[in-house]
Each structure stands twice: as structure tokens, then as C-alpha cells.
C-alpha positions as CSV (number, residue, x, y, z in Angstrom):
1,X,43.0,8.9,27.3
2,X,39.4,9.5,28.4
3,X,38.1,13.0,27.7
4,X,35.1,13.6,29.9
5,X,32.6,16.2,28.6
6,X,31.7,19.3,30.7
7,X,28.6,19.5,32.8
8,X,26.8,21.5,30.1
9,X,27.6,18.9,27.4
10,X,26.3,16.1,29.7
11,X,23.1,18.0,30.3
12,X,22.5,18.6,26.6
13,X,23.2,14.9,25.9
14,X,20.7,13.8,28.5
15,X,18.1,16.3,27.3
16,X,18.5,15.4,23.6
17,X,18.6,11.7,24.2
18,X,15.5,11.8,26.5
19,X,13.5,13.7,23.9
20,X,14.5,11.2,21.3
21,X,13.6,8.2,23.4
22,X,10.2,9.7,24.5
23,X,9.4,10.5,20.8
24,X,10.1,6.9,19.7
25,X,8.1,5.5,22.6
26,X,5.1,7.7,21.8
27,X,5.3,6.6,18.2
28,X,5.4,2.9,19.1
29,X,2.5,3.3,21.5
30,X,0.5,5.1,18.8
31,X,1.5,2.3,16.3
32,X,0.3,-0.4,18.7
33,X,-3.0,1.4,19.5
34,X,-4.0,2.3,15.9
35,X,-2.1,-0.2,13.8
36,X,-1.6,2.7,11.4
37,X,1.9,2.4,9.8
38,X,1.5,5.5,7.6
39,X,4.6,7.6,8.0
40,X,6.9,4.8,9.1
41,X,9.5,4.0,6.5
42,X,11.1,0.6,7.0
43,X,14.4,1.7,5.3
44,X,14.5,4.7,7.6
45,X,13.8,2.6,10.7
46,X,16.5,0.2,9.6
47,X,19.1,3.0,9.1
48,X,18.1,4.5,12.5
49,X,18.7,1.1,14.2
50,X,22.0,0.8,12.5
51,X,22.9,4.3,13.6
52,X,22.0,3.4,17.2
53,X,24.5,0.6,17.0
54,X,27.2,2.9,15.8
55,X,26.4,5.6,18.4
56,X,26.3,3.0,21.2
57,X,29.8,1.9,20.2
58,X,31.0,5.5,20.1
59,X,29.5,6.4,23.4
60,X,30.8,3.2,25.1
61,X,34.3,3.8,23.9
62,X,34.1,7.3,25.4
63,X,32.5,6.0,28.6
64,X,29.3,8.1,28.3
65,X,27.0,5.6,29.8
66,X,23.6,7.4,29.7
67,X,23.7,7.8,25.9
68,X,24.8,4.1,25.6
69,X,21.7,3.1,27.5
70,X,19.4,5.4,25.6
71,X,20.8,4.2,22.2
72,X,20.2,0.6,23.3
73,X,16.6,1.5,24.2
74,X,16.2,3.3,20.9
75,X,17.5,0.2,19.1
76,X,14.9,-2.0,20.7
77,X,12.1,0.6,20.1
78,X,13.0,0.8,16.5
79,X,13.2,-2.9,16.1
80,X,9.8,-3.2,17.7
81,X,8.3,-0.7,15.3
82,X,9.8,-2.6,12.4
83,X,8.1,-5.7,13.7
84,X,4.7,-4.1,13.2
């Protein structure tokens, strides 16, 4: 049985996931521009990427497609940051 969240929950998910994605994108842009890796912990980035996979699976099972897309984007942003 699919349990769809209320409108308020959807709005909070969209807002939270958007801030998360914008934060990671800004960090990656700063990393590319300055090449300063201070403050980026590879174990933390790896755990974050693994968490993105888990959350993507959870949201896909519950048919919450915006968070699925956001977590996939976050996975690639985190992987790109690890590449530096």
C-alpha cells in the first residue's frame, strides 16, 4: 500500500532537499574555484554518498520522486567532491 504524504510534508521535503542540494553545489563550485580542500573529510563525503543511495532507495519505494532525483544529484555532487 502506498502512503502519500500530505501537502505540508511534500513542501517540507522539497524545501529541505533543495537547501541540501544548493549547499553541496556551492561547496563544489568553491572547491573547483579555490582548490582548497580544507574542511572536506573524505570519510564524511563517502558516508554521505552511501546515505544518498539508501535514501534514494527509500524514497523510490515510497514513490516520492522529487527526493529521489535530489538524492541522485547529491550522490553525484558528493562523488565529484571526492574526485578533487
